[in-house]
N, C-alpha and C positions, 0 to 999 in steps of 0.2 A: 534871295534864295538862300536857304540854310546851307551852311557849309557841312560837308560830309567829312567825317574823320578819315584821315589818310591811314592806310594800314601801315603798321610798323614794319620796318625792314626785317625780313626773315633772318634769323641768326642760325648759322650752320651748326653751332654747338647745341642748340635745342633739339635738333633732329637726332643727334648722337645720343643724347641722354633720355629721350622719350621712350615710351613703352614699345614702339615699333608696330603698333596696330591701332586701328580706330576704336573708339569707344562704342560699344553696342548700344543700340537704341533701347528704350524702355520695353517696347514690344518684344524685341529679341531676348532681353533678359527674362521677361515673364514666360516666354515660350520655353526657354531653357530650364526654368524651374518647375514647369508644369509636369506633373506625373499623376497617375491615378491614385485615388484615395485608398482603394483596396487593391493591392497588387494581385493580379490574377494570372501571372505567368506560371508556366509549368515548373520553372525552377524554384520560384517562391513557394509554391504549394509543396513541392518535394522537400524543400528545406524545412518548412513548417512541420511536415509529417515526421521528418527525421528528428527534429528537435523534440517533438512530442513523444516519439518512441523512446528517445534517449532518457527523457525525464521519467517516463513510466517505468522503464527498466531500472533506473536508479531507485525509484520508490519501491518497486517490487523487491529488489535485492535488499534494500534497507529494512523493509518490513520483515522479510524472511529472516534477516539477521537480528531482529529485535531492536533496531535503532529507534530510540524514543521519538524522534521527530517525524518518523515515517509511519508510526503505529496509528491505528484508528483510536478514537477517544476511549472506547471500551477497554483497550489493552494498555493504556498509559498508566504510569505511576509505579512507585516502588512496591506497593502491596500486590498489585497485579503481577508484577515481575516475579515476586516471591511465590505467589500461587502457581504461576506457570512452571517455575522450576520445581516446586513441590510435586505437582501433578506429573510432570515429565520424568521425575526421578523414580516413580513407582510403577508397578504393574497393576492394571485395573481390569476387572472382568468386563466392564462396559466397552473396552476397546474392541472386543471381538464380536459385538452385536452385528455390525455390518457384514462381516465375513460369514457369520452364521445365517444371516438372512439370505445371502446368495446361495448358500448350501441348501437351505430350505426351499428356495425357488427351484433349484435344479431337481431336488428330490420330489417336489410336487409335480414335476413333469412325468414321473413314473406313473404308468396307468393304474397301479394298485392304490386304491383310496385309503387303505389302512396305513400304508407307509406314509402317505402325505398327512394323514390325520395325526399320527404320532410325531411327525416332524414339526407340525405346527404347535402341538402340545409342548414339545421340548423347547421350541423357540420361546413360547410364552413363559415357561419356567425359567429359562435363561434370562429373559428380560426382567422378571421379578427379582432374580438374584442380582442383576446389574443395577437395578434401581436401589436395592438395599445397600449395595456397595457404594453407590453415589451419595446416598444419604449419610453414611458413615464417613465418607471422604469429606463432605461438607462440614460435618461436625468437627472433624479433626482440623480442617483448615481454619475454621472460625476460632477454635481454641488456640491454635499455634499463633495465628495473627494477633489475637488478643494478648498473648504472652509477649510477643515481639514488639508490637507497636502500641499496645495499650488498648483497653476495651473501649474507651471513649474516642479513640482516633481510628478505629477500624472502619474501613469503607463498607458500604452496603453492597450486597450482591456477590460477595466473594465465594460463598458456598455454591451458588448457582454457576458462577464463572468456572470454578473448579470442576463441577459435575459435567458441564457442557464440554470442557476441554478433555476430560477423561473419556467422554463418549466418542471422540474422534480417534481414528487410528493414529499412532505416533507419527508415521511418515506423512500424514495429511495435515498435521497441525500447523497453523500459522499464528504467530511467528514460530519459526522452526524451534524445536527443543534446543536449549543452550547447555543442558547438562546431560550426563549419561545416566542410565538407570542405576539407582543406588546412591547417587550424589545428591542427597537431600540438602536443601539450603539450611543455613544456621538459624 
């Protein structure tokens, strides 16, 4: 008959230095680590929404302030910044197109067709003047950018960028104007 090993006498000092609890089984350890792959708790969703809202607010504020890393690609770069500052420093006829369109819509509600007719004629005349102003603005911008950065280093589309920015009312422009009227860039 094979001999069975005799258990070692228990040492009272081992109990004092032990961890004081039993080792969990593998199944218990796996159960403790188990959690859903996609947390769907209300708290997790609320936290994710709050984080997203905070990031979006930071991006919106950064874009409004003209911080380069938050700007869309069409607004990035030193030449685009210079064009924005140049357009924001001046007065442009095209800024008033939206306001005039609202006035023409209100005037067209008057039952007198002659008044509405002349309001539309006036609007089209104003639009023609605004287009001419935008063309001259584009020419000035291209000339000044060529002087400042060099004709061969000038980005494409700056005249169109300036014209479209001048078409917006000053308080509606994004990124927000960083200069006051009359503060033309160097």
